[in-house]
ROPA-771848 format. One line per field, with one value per residue: residue in one letter; x, y, z of N, C-alpha, C in turn. Coordinates in steps of 0.05 Angstrom, whole numbers. Layout:
BEGIN
code: c(A ...)
n.east: c(X ...)
n.north: c(Y ...)
n.up: c(Z ...)
ca.east: c(X ...)
ca.north: c(Y ...)
ca.up: c(Z ...)
c.east: c(X ...)
c.north: c(Y ...)
c.up: c(Z ...)
END
This chain:
BEGIN
code: c(M R N P Y R D I F T A P G A K G F S A A G F I A R M P I S M T G I G I V T M L S E L R G E Y G L A G A V A A T F A L A T A L I A P Q I S R L V D R Y G Q S R V L V P A T A V S V L A M G V L L L C A R Y D A P S W T L F A C A I P A G C M P S M G A M V R S R W L V L Y R G S P H L H T A F S F E S V V D E L C F I L G P I I A V Q L S V A A F P E A G P L A A I V F F T I G V L L F T M Q R G T E P P P H P R V A G K S T S V M R I R G L Q V L V V T L I A I G A I F G T V D V V T I A F A E E H G Q R G S A S F V L A T Y A A G S C L A G I A F G A F K F A A P L P R M L L I S V G V T A V T I L P L L L A A N L F M L A A T V F V A G M S I S P T M I L T V S L V E R L V P P A R L T E G M T W I S T G I G I G V A T G A S L S G M V V D H F G A R A G F G V A A G A A L L A A A A A A G G Y R V L R R T A P R A T E T T I V H S A S P A D V V P D S A S P A D V A P V R E G E S H)
n.east: c(-674 -664 -617 -600 -549 -539 -588 -575 -541 -570 -587 -572 -509 -486 -449 -405 -383 -376 -337 -293 -287 -258 -212 -188 -184 -147 -92 -104 -99 -40 0 16 35 72 103 134 150 195 219 246 274 306 331 337 308 261 235 242 216 156 148 151 109 59 63 47 0 -31 -26 -60 -108 -127 -124 -161 -215 -230 -215 -255 -300 -305 -312 -371 -386 -373 -371 -358 -316 -293 -261 -231 -191 -153 -133 -121 -72 -36 -17 -8 43 75 83 111 163 173 188 233 272 283 300 349 380 363 360 331 283 264 238 197 179 153 121 81 51 34 -6 -59 -92 -157 -216 -233 -268 -312 -334 -346 -389 -426 -449 -476 -507 -548 -563 -604 -622 -660 -679 -678 -641 -596 -570 -550 -515 -480 -451 -431 -398 -357 -348 -321 -275 -246 -232 -192 -156 -143 -112 -82 -33 -11 6 32 78 102 114 151 183 202 210 238 250 219 175 123 99 102 67 14 13 4 -51 -85 -83 -104 -158 -181 -183 -223 -263 -277 -296 -343 -404 -455 -477 -461 -454 -499 -475 -470 -482 -450 -502 -505 -468 -425 -397 -406 -362 -384 -367 -385 -423 -449 -453 -425 -373 -364 -360 -314 -273 -279 -265 -211 -181 -192 -158 -117 -99 -102 -59 -24 -17 1 52 79 70 100 148 148 142 196 231 223 241 210 191 171 115 92 61 14 -3 -32 -68 -99 -120 -156 -189 -218 -249 -269 -305 -349 -365 -394 -435 -455 -482 -526 -564 -622 -623 -658 -641 -622 -577 -538 -533 -519 -463 -437 -433 -401 -356 -334 -329 -285 -241 -236 -225 -174 -132 -114 -76 -16 -2 15 59 89 80 38 2 1 -36 -83 -97 -106 -140 -191 -199 -201 -251 -289 -288 -305 -371 -369 -354 -391 -436 -418 -407 -474 -493 -467 -494 -542 -540 -514 -521 -557 -526 -479 -452 -414 -369 -376 -377 -320 -288 -296 -254 -215 -208 -191 -147 -114 -116 -85 -38 -19 -17 24 70 81 81 125 164 166 173 231 260 244 225 186 140 130 111 54 29 16 -31 -69 -75 -99 -146 -176 -185 -223 -265 -273 -287 -334 -371 -376 -396 -438 -491 -492 -497 -545 -584 -580 -575 -623 -666 -713 -733 -706 -674 -659 -640 -696 -721 -715 -668 -608 -601 -545 -528 -544 -527 -538 -538 -525 -506 -481 -427 -454 -497 -491 -482 -433 -395 -374 -316 -326 -380 -448 -508)
n.north: c(-443 -377 -342 -285 -250 -241 -223 -176 -150 -131 -80 -34 -16 -36 -78 -57 -11 -43 -86 -50 -14 -67 -70 -25 -27 -62 -47 -28 -77 -91 -48 -36 -82 -88 -47 -62 -114 -100 -57 -89 -121 -91 -60 -86 -87 -94 -54 -1 -11 -27 17 59 40 40 96 108 88 107 160 169 145 195 231 212 210 272 274 249 281 317 292 283 334 358 314 244 234 288 291 240 229 270 269 217 214 258 200 168 193 211 147 133 161 148 94 101 125 80 49 74 81 129 177 154 188 201 168 170 217 218 179 207 246 200 185 202 170 153 132 79 33 58 90 55 30 74 77 40 42 90 55 24 38 31 -16 -90 -112 -80 -97 -147 -118 -94 -134 -163 -131 -138 -184 -174 -135 -173 -211 -176 -179 -233 -240 -197 -192 -242 -233 -183 -191 -236 -217 -186 -220 -254 -224 -168 -120 -76 -93 -114 -65 -35 -57 -46 4 6 -24 9 55 45 19 62 96 78 74 126 135 115 147 151 113 149 178 235 297 343 403 442 474 543 567 539 470 416 358 294 254 279 255 211 147 137 154 106 76 78 78 30 -1 18 -11 -63 -64 -56 -108 -125 -101 -119 -179 -172 -155 -190 -247 -235 -237 -282 -316 -321 -329 -374 -403 -392 -350 -333 -359 -328 -297 -331 -355 -299 -294 -338 -319 -275 -317 -339 -299 -285 -330 -334 -279 -293 -332 -298 -255 -279 -290 -263 -231 -226 -196 -137 -93 -76 -105 -144 -134 -132 -181 -203 -173 -190 -249 -244 -225 -273 -303 -295 -296 -353 -344 -327 -389 -404 -455 -460 -451 -477 -488 -435 -410 -445 -430 -365 -367 -385 -335 -305 -313 -274 -229 -214 -205 -167 -120 -116 -103 -64 -27 -24 4 52 69 77 120 167 221 228 258 266 212 188 203 192 134 130 140 95 63 98 95 39 48 80 49 2 21 31 -17 -44 -14 -18 -71 -76 -60 -94 -137 -137 -137 -182 -216 -262 -290 -263 -220 -225 -217 -158 -161 -198 -160 -118 -133 -146 -95 -77 -111 -83 -32 -37 -62 -21 23 0 19 65 57 29 69 108 83 65 90 133 161 176 223 241 217 196 197 197 211 261 320 317 272 264 291 347 354 419 431 464 484 500 481 420 384 386 325 295 269 204 204 182 142)
n.up: c(-516 -513 -533 -492 -500 -562 -574 -559 -600 -643 -652 -692 -707 -668 -661 -693 -656 -613 -623 -642 -595 -566 -584 -577 -516 -509 -498 -441 -414 -430 -427 -379 -353 -397 -387 -339 -358 -389 -367 -326 -356 -377 -348 -296 -245 -204 -169 -205 -246 -221 -201 -248 -284 -241 -232 -293 -286 -245 -263 -316 -284 -255 -300 -339 -311 -321 -388 -392 -373 -415 -453 -442 -444 -502 -540 -557 -604 -616 -577 -561 -601 -606 -546 -554 -583 -554 -514 -545 -565 -523 -497 -531 -532 -479 -487 -526 -485 -452 -480 -497 -452 -414 -366 -307 -281 -331 -343 -305 -319 -376 -370 -341 -386 -420 -393 -411 -429 -453 -417 -449 -444 -407 -455 -498 -456 -454 -499 -503 -463 -491 -527 -495 -445 -391 -403 -402 -431 -422 -379 -391 -434 -408 -379 -418 -432 -392 -402 -439 -429 -390 -429 -451 -414 -416 -465 -464 -434 -444 -494 -490 -458 -482 -533 -514 -478 -525 -570 -568 -513 -516 -539 -525 -499 -550 -583 -552 -563 -613 -619 -599 -623 -672 -652 -626 -669 -705 -671 -664 -715 -718 -720 -710 -668 -625 -568 -552 -542 -487 -471 -418 -370 -348 -294 -243 -255 -221 -196 -205 -162 -115 -101 -54 -55 -102 -84 -46 -80 -105 -71 -53 -101 -105 -67 -92 -137 -121 -123 -172 -189 -157 -166 -226 -215 -179 -197 -245 -226 -187 -232 -249 -212 -208 -251 -302 -334 -378 -373 -343 -364 -380 -334 -313 -346 -337 -296 -311 -337 -311 -287 -326 -346 -301 -314 -363 -341 -299 -334 -351 -330 -287 -230 -173 -126 -83 -109 -71 -35 -64 -83 -40 -17 -63 -62 -16 -20 -65 -18 7 -27 -46 -6 -11 -40 -18 -2 -47 -76 -130 -195 -222 -184 -168 -214 -209 -164 -175 -211 -182 -154 -192 -206 -186 -196 -250 -241 -197 -225 -253 -227 -196 -249 -259 -213 -213 -265 -228 -201 -224 -258 -324 -358 -342 -340 -369 -344 -296 -300 -316 -270 -240 -272 -258 -196 -199 -225 -190 -153 -174 -188 -131 -114 -150 -142 -80 -89 -116 -83 -43 -59 -83 -28 -4 -27 -78 -60 -13 -37 -52 -3 -3 -33 -4 42 14 -10 38 62 17 26 79 63 31 71 104 70 55 72 57 6 -1 9 -36 -78 -108 -165 -185 -230 -301 -303 -249 -176 -138 -75 -15 8 29 -1 -11 -32 -84 -148 -195 -264 -278 -224 -171 -130 -86 -82 -60 -6 45 52 114 145 161 165 158 146)
ca.east: c(-673 -663 -598 -597 -527 -549 -604 -570 -532 -595 -586 -557 -484 -476 -427 -385 -374 -369 -314 -271 -276 -248 -188 -179 -184 -128 -78 -114 -74 -21 15 26 53 90 131 141 165 204 246 264 284 328 343 337 300 226 225 233 193 138 146 146 85 49 57 23 -31 -43 -38 -92 -131 -132 -129 -186 -244 -227 -227 -294 -325 -298 -333 -396 -397 -374 -376 -328 -303 -274 -240 -219 -170 -128 -122 -98 -53 -16 -19 14 71 88 94 135 184 178 211 259 286 286 322 380 390 358 359 303 270 263 210 168 166 140 94 58 30 24 -41 -79 -113 -189 -225 -251 -294 -334 -339 -363 -413 -439 -460 -497 -542 -563 -585 -616 -630 -688 -685 -666 -613 -572 -560 -537 -501 -467 -447 -421 -374 -348 -332 -293 -250 -231 -215 -170 -141 -131 -98 -63 -17 4 17 62 104 109 129 179 212 211 227 260 243 198 155 98 90 95 41 -6 13 -19 -74 -92 -82 -124 -183 -194 -207 -240 -284 -291 -302 -377 -410 -481 -484 -441 -479 -506 -461 -491 -464 -467 -520 -495 -458 -411 -410 -391 -350 -401 -351 -388 -444 -431 -448 -400 -344 -362 -352 -289 -254 -272 -246 -187 -170 -194 -139 -92 -102 -102 -36 3 -21 15 80 82 66 118 171 150 159 230 247 218 257 199 186 145 94 74 26 -5 -16 -48 -89 -120 -137 -176 -209 -235 -269 -289 -324 -355 -386 -410 -455 -469 -491 -538 -586 -634 -623 -675 -631 -610 -556 -513 -522 -496 -440 -424 -428 -382 -332 -333 -314 -262 -230 -237 -207 -145 -110 -96 -45 -3 -3 24 88 92 66 14 -9 -6 -51 -108 -110 -115 -175 -213 -194 -214 -288 -310 -281 -339 -386 -361 -348 -416 -450 -414 -433 -501 -494 -463 -519 -567 -530 -502 -545 -553 -517 -460 -449 -391 -349 -383 -367 -291 -283 -292 -225 -200 -213 -185 -118 -98 -99 -61 -12 -5 -3 44 89 86 89 153 193 164 188 254 275 230 213 153 114 120 95 16 14 0 -54 -86 -83 -120 -169 -189 -187 -242 -283 -275 -306 -359 -388 -373 -409 -464 -522 -492 -503 -575 -600 -578 -574 -656 -672 -747 -728 -673 -660 -648 -644 -713 -723 -708 -641 -606 -595 -522 -537 -549 -498 -551 -515 -513 -500 -455 -419 -482 -524 -483 -474 -407 -380 -362 -305 -329 -405 -460 -526)
ca.north: c(-424 -342 -327 -259 -240 -250 -202 -144 -134 -131 -53 -25 -5 -44 -90 -47 -6 -61 -94 -25 -14 -81 -67 1 -31 -80 -32 -30 -103 -96 -24 -40 -102 -84 -27 -84 -131 -75 -49 -112 -137 -72 -48 -109 -72 -92 -28 18 -23 -28 52 70 28 54 128 107 81 135 191 153 147 223 247 197 232 303 273 234 300 337 282 291 360 364 287 227 240 311 291 222 234 282 256 189 227 254 191 152 203 204 126 129 175 123 68 100 128 51 32 83 83 149 171 145 207 213 144 182 242 203 158 214 248 177 165 212 145 150 103 59 20 73 96 38 25 108 73 11 53 99 40 1 47 22 -38 -114 -113 -61 -114 -161 -111 -84 -161 -171 -114 -133 -205 -169 -132 -203 -228 -162 -189 -257 -229 -173 -196 -255 -210 -163 -212 -264 -202 -164 -241 -267 -206 -145 -122 -57 -103 -107 -35 -21 -74 -40 32 1 -27 36 79 30 16 98 111 54 74 154 138 104 168 137 110 165 190 263 323 356 420 453 502 567 564 519 440 402 336 265 251 294 239 191 127 137 145 84 48 86 62 -2 -7 30 -36 -79 -46 -58 -127 -124 -86 -134 -196 -171 -149 -204 -261 -239 -239 -311 -338 -318 -347 -408 -402 -397 -320 -336 -372 -301 -281 -348 -338 -282 -298 -356 -302 -267 -336 -337 -277 -283 -352 -320 -257 -298 -345 -270 -245 -291 -288 -237 -235 -201 -193 -119 -88 -67 -131 -171 -117 -132 -208 -203 -166 -217 -271 -237 -222 -294 -331 -278 -310 -376 -345 -334 -417 -422 -460 -470 -444 -494 -477 -406 -407 -454 -406 -341 -383 -383 -313 -283 -315 -252 -199 -197 -202 -142 -102 -112 -91 -34 -6 -20 25 77 84 91 132 190 242 216 272 256 180 177 212 171 104 128 142 67 62 118 77 14 56 91 23 -14 38 29 -44 -46 2 -32 -103 -87 -53 -121 -171 -136 -132 -203 -243 -263 -292 -245 -189 -232 -204 -140 -174 -203 -139 -99 -154 -146 -67 -75 -118 -78 -11 -41 -66 6 40 -16 30 87 48 17 86 124 72 70 116 136 172 176 245 244 207 208 181 203 223 291 331 308 243 272 317 355 361 440 436 482 475 503 452 403 388 381 310 300 251 186 208 152 141)
ca.up: c(-494 -523 -527 -494 -517 -586 -579 -561 -625 -657 -650 -721 -704 -636 -665 -702 -636 -591 -638 -647 -571 -557 -597 -559 -494 -502 -479 -410 -396 -447 -421 -346 -354 -412 -369 -318 -363 -410 -353 -311 -371 -387 -324 -272 -214 -200 -157 -215 -269 -213 -198 -272 -290 -218 -251 -314 -280 -228 -289 -328 -272 -252 -325 -352 -312 -341 -407 -395 -372 -432 -477 -433 -464 -527 -553 -560 -626 -615 -550 -567 -619 -593 -526 -565 -606 -537 -502 -559 -571 -496 -495 -557 -516 -457 -501 -525 -466 -442 -507 -498 -419 -410 -332 -288 -279 -356 -345 -303 -341 -399 -358 -336 -406 -426 -378 -425 -444 -448 -413 -473 -429 -403 -476 -498 -433 -454 -524 -497 -443 -500 -540 -478 -416 -380 -415 -387 -451 -412 -357 -409 -446 -385 -367 -438 -432 -369 -407 -458 -407 -381 -452 -458 -394 -427 -492 -471 -422 -456 -517 -480 -438 -500 -548 -496 -482 -547 -597 -553 -488 -510 -565 -511 -493 -573 -591 -542 -575 -638 -619 -579 -643 -693 -640 -622 -696 -711 -658 -667 -746 -717 -704 -702 -643 -607 -547 -566 -516 -457 -463 -387 -373 -338 -271 -250 -251 -190 -197 -199 -134 -96 -98 -36 -59 -118 -66 -32 -97 -116 -48 -60 -121 -102 -64 -117 -159 -111 -120 -194 -192 -144 -184 -243 -213 -167 -214 -262 -210 -175 -255 -256 -186 -212 -282 -321 -340 -398 -360 -324 -378 -373 -305 -308 -368 -316 -278 -324 -346 -285 -280 -354 -346 -285 -317 -380 -327 -283 -349 -368 -306 -274 -200 -153 -93 -82 -115 -60 -24 -84 -88 -12 -26 -86 -53 7 -40 -74 -4 15 -49 -50 17 -13 -55 0 -1 -72 -76 -144 -215 -227 -156 -168 -227 -194 -143 -184 -233 -170 -140 -210 -215 -167 -210 -271 -227 -183 -239 -266 -198 -198 -260 -252 -184 -225 -278 -221 -181 -231 -280 -347 -365 -326 -341 -376 -326 -268 -306 -316 -240 -242 -277 -238 -173 -198 -224 -171 -133 -190 -171 -113 -112 -163 -129 -49 -90 -127 -62 -28 -77 -77 -4 10 -43 -94 -48 0 -55 -49 19 -12 -47 13 55 -2 -7 71 55 3 43 100 43 19 79 113 59 40 75 38 -28 1 9 -49 -116 -120 -173 -195 -263 -319 -298 -223 -163 -122 -58 18 15 31 -30 -18 -48 -121 -160 -223 -281 -268 -196 -161 -99 -57 -88 -52 30 46 67 130 150 183 163 149 142)
c.east: c(-665 -637 -593 -567 -522 -563 -594 -549 -548 -594 -569 -526 -471 -451 -400 -369 -363 -338 -290 -264 -263 -219 -173 -177 -162 -101 -81 -99 -44 7 29 45 81 112 144 160 196 229 252 274 313 344 341 334 267 218 219 213 171 125 136 113 65 44 42 -5 -42 -54 -63 -117 -139 -143 -155 -217 -243 -238 -255 -307 -318 -316 -357 -400 -393 -376 -353 -313 -287 -264 -222 -192 -148 -114 -103 -69 -26 -12 8 41 82 104 105 157 190 195 233 280 291 305 345 386 381 361 332 294 261 231 194 158 148 112 64 45 20 3 -59 -92 -130 -194 -242 -274 -316 -347 -364 -393 -438 -464 -483 -517 -565 -576 -609 -621 -655 -694 -669 -645 -599 -559 -536 -517 -470 -437 -424 -391 -348 -332 -313 -271 -235 -222 -189 -150 -121 -111 -85 -36 9 15 36 78 115 126 157 199 222 228 249 241 213 170 129 89 77 72 13 -2 -6 -41 -101 -106 -101 -152 -194 -197 -219 -262 -297 -302 -337 -396 -441 -498 -469 -463 -477 -498 -480 -467 -477 -476 -500 -489 -435 -415 -394 -387 -381 -388 -363 -415 -432 -434 -431 -373 -341 -348 -329 -269 -254 -256 -209 -165 -174 -168 -120 -81 -89 -64 -15 8 -9 51 93 94 89 144 173 153 181 232 239 224 242 186 165 128 81 52 9 -14 -36 -68 -109 -135 -161 -194 -223 -262 -287 -311 -347 -380 -400 -432 -475 -488 -518 -566 -592 -632 -653 -671 -621 -588 -526 -512 -511 -471 -423 -417 -408 -359 -321 -312 -288 -238 -222 -219 -182 -125 -104 -69 -21 12 11 53 99 72 42 -1 -19 -30 -71 -117 -124 -144 -195 -209 -206 -245 -305 -305 -304 -362 -390 -364 -380 -433 -443 -422 -454 -507 -498 -486 -540 -567 -523 -525 -534 -528 -486 -440 -426 -367 -348 -373 -328 -277 -285 -268 -213 -193 -192 -153 -105 -98 -77 -39 2 5 18 73 99 100 124 177 187 176 217 275 273 224 191 140 109 102 62 6 -2 -28 -79 -94 -103 -146 -189 -195 -219 -264 -293 -297 -332 -373 -390 -400 -435 -489 -515 -503 -534 -593 -599 -581 -601 -659 -699 -747 -706 -660 -650 -656 -669 -723 -719 -688 -640 -597 -566 -515 -530 -540 -522 -526 -504 -511 -479 -449 -434 -496 -517 -469 -447 -401 -370 -345 -324 -371 -426 -489 -541)
c.north: c(-395 -339 -295 -239 -235 -223 -179 -139 -137 -109 -48 -9 -16 -70 -80 -37 -11 -68 -83 -20 -39 -85 -46 -7 -55 -73 -32 -54 -95 -74 -26 -60 -106 -72 -41 -98 -122 -70 -72 -123 -118 -55 -65 -101 -72 -73 -13 11 -15 5 63 55 37 85 126 103 105 162 183 150 176 238 238 213 258 296 265 256 315 319 282 312 361 334 270 236 262 307 270 222 243 281 229 200 232 226 172 161 194 176 115 133 157 108 76 116 102 47 49 93 107 160 157 164 217 197 155 205 238 195 181 233 222 165 195 194 148 129 96 50 40 84 81 36 47 92 57 31 78 84 20 11 38 -2 -63 -109 -103 -80 -131 -154 -106 -116 -170 -160 -116 -163 -190 -152 -153 -211 -205 -179 -218 -254 -216 -179 -224 -243 -198 -183 -221 -245 -197 -196 -247 -249 -195 -138 -87 -63 -101 -76 -23 -30 -56 -8 26 -7 -11 57 67 24 42 106 94 64 102 149 131 125 162 125 127 177 220 277 328 380 433 478 520 559 536 487 430 374 313 262 259 274 217 163 124 135 124 65 53 79 42 -12 4 -5 -60 -74 -52 -81 -140 -121 -105 -161 -200 -175 -177 -231 -259 -249 -271 -329 -340 -330 -375 -417 -407 -367 -317 -341 -351 -303 -306 -355 -334 -284 -328 -338 -292 -290 -340 -325 -279 -304 -340 -297 -267 -308 -318 -261 -247 -292 -261 -250 -215 -191 -158 -114 -83 -89 -146 -160 -135 -162 -213 -195 -187 -236 -270 -235 -252 -320 -311 -290 -336 -369 -343 -362 -427 -422 -465 -454 -455 -486 -450 -393 -422 -436 -380 -351 -377 -352 -300 -288 -296 -227 -186 -187 -172 -110 -92 -104 -63 -15 1 -7 47 88 88 112 166 196 225 234 277 231 175 185 201 142 105 135 111 62 78 103 54 23 64 62 -2 3 40 4 -48 -33 -17 -58 -109 -80 -87 -142 -157 -136 -161 -223 -243 -270 -278 -215 -202 -225 -175 -140 -179 -180 -125 -111 -146 -116 -75 -87 -102 -49 -18 -43 -42 20 17 0 52 82 41 42 100 107 75 101 121 147 168 203 251 221 207 185 199 214 253 295 326 289 253 302 326 358 389 444 457 484 476 486 437 407 371 347 299 271 228 192 181 164 129)
c.up: c(-510 -511 -523 -501 -539 -593 -578 -573 -645 -670 -677 -707 -677 -644 -679 -670 -611 -600 -638 -622 -558 -565 -583 -531 -494 -492 -446 -401 -406 -432 -394 -346 -371 -407 -350 -334 -379 -391 -326 -324 -375 -361 -292 -246 -222 -188 -176 -230 -259 -203 -224 -277 -268 -228 -274 -304 -262 -247 -305 -310 -265 -276 -337 -341 -324 -368 -413 -393 -396 -455 -473 -452 -486 -546 -564 -587 -629 -593 -554 -576 -608 -560 -534 -569 -577 -522 -513 -565 -551 -488 -515 -549 -501 -470 -511 -506 -448 -455 -498 -467 -413 -374 -331 -295 -310 -369 -339 -320 -362 -392 -351 -364 -415 -421 -393 -443 -439 -439 -435 -459 -425 -429 -494 -490 -443 -481 -522 -484 -464 -516 -518 -451 -414 -394 -406 -409 -436 -393 -378 -420 -429 -377 -393 -444 -413 -387 -425 -444 -400 -411 -461 -430 -392 -448 -482 -452 -438 -481 -514 -478 -465 -524 -525 -493 -505 -573 -582 -535 -493 -536 -552 -515 -519 -586 -581 -554 -603 -638 -608 -599 -660 -674 -633 -642 -712 -704 -658 -701 -741 -703 -704 -688 -624 -595 -555 -542 -506 -453 -431 -392 -360 -303 -269 -244 -239 -201 -189 -171 -115 -82 -77 -35 -87 -103 -55 -49 -109 -96 -54 -80 -130 -87 -81 -136 -147 -123 -147 -203 -180 -156 -204 -238 -205 -180 -237 -253 -189 -204 -250 -231 -197 -240 -307 -326 -352 -389 -346 -332 -382 -354 -301 -329 -355 -308 -279 -338 -334 -281 -305 -356 -327 -298 -342 -368 -315 -304 -353 -351 -294 -243 -178 -126 -96 -95 -95 -49 -39 -79 -60 -15 -46 -77 -28 -3 -49 -42 13 0 -52 -31 14 -31 -39 11 -28 -74 -108 -171 -218 -205 -156 -187 -230 -177 -155 -202 -207 -160 -162 -211 -202 -179 -227 -253 -204 -198 -249 -247 -193 -220 -266 -229 -201 -240 -265 -203 -191 -262 -312 -362 -370 -332 -348 -361 -300 -280 -304 -291 -236 -244 -263 -210 -178 -213 -206 -151 -148 -184 -146 -100 -130 -149 -99 -56 -96 -101 -42 -30 -79 -61 4 -4 -60 -78 -26 -5 -46 -19 19 -23 -31 33 41 -3 18 73 36 20 66 86 38 41 99 103 39 53 66 20 -23 -1 -22 -81 -122 -134 -190 -226 -270 -305 -267 -205 -147 -100 -37 20 10 -3 -33 -28 -74 -132 -193 -229 -283 -242 -192 -139 -79 -58 -68 -27 21 59 82 137 174 182 152 157 160)
END
């Protein structure tokens, strides 16, 4: 049987940019949990630790789409290096403030510019799209990158938590800075596979978030991200309550391992069912499998539960990326894909902050109630937006979405606000 994953790397440069992208994405899973581990050790407050991590995640979520919009316009190599420099410098100052017991407000002040971290997953997927647009290999490539994301979430928490616990509290976030700097530099050096920039034509450029289908996906992912943020914070607190703080990283790695295995299997097969229907099913499975977290009595039970819960994550993300590729014009694709990370980032910020407060007041197990509530909200959002996705996702050409939808369903690259119908609250198709 032919290996579909081997085939995608026959294109020149594919191995290089994917490997560099893997290194650059390690901070995705290391930074937030590294901040929580560092501050909980240095300050002894999960509420503060979760709030600072949430500020960083929220800043990243809001700034990353603007960076990606610049990338679409000017190219990856011209934008990623200066954005990375700002993020790394701010994160370094954050570590110094934590080390020398600076006022709490300085931690938040540093976390905001540290959020100038580009969405490297979107950058890598944009390169795959240039290579394989319209080819069956694109599904496999997107699936592979989803697996790479999960590998980052398997390795990242282990590295960050173990370094902070075994060496010194700032070691985890510091390692994230090193990975990020090296990865971005290696990635931007590979100019041969860089997507061409798309300078804007005359007139105002409207955000791709005016596309209704993309709005549905982002709202759903905010709830999914809240699950991630909650599981990160509460798992650390749960392990500490059981006297095994260092084991938290392995539990989180188990969560990502379930997603990784499911992603490998999902990417190896082609499915005939419509993407919106498959997304609805996947999010529904997420909601069902998160609920048993409330019953975990020890770390072994927690690890087993999160492994099962993680098995719906990669399929959900693969389907989401595939839907974005059909919804967003090619010249705005990096921005469109970054809104996926933005939705997750907003959710992570919300989940980390809420669960941190719940843990401080009611204990670790109660914190999983935040994840359960977020899972139910995700299922409700996916179900409520199903008809919108079913109507707007099909695309007949590579330059626009051609179907019977209204003009508000599509945002051309050169669209102005007047070209896009307003989206009214409660509007449905």
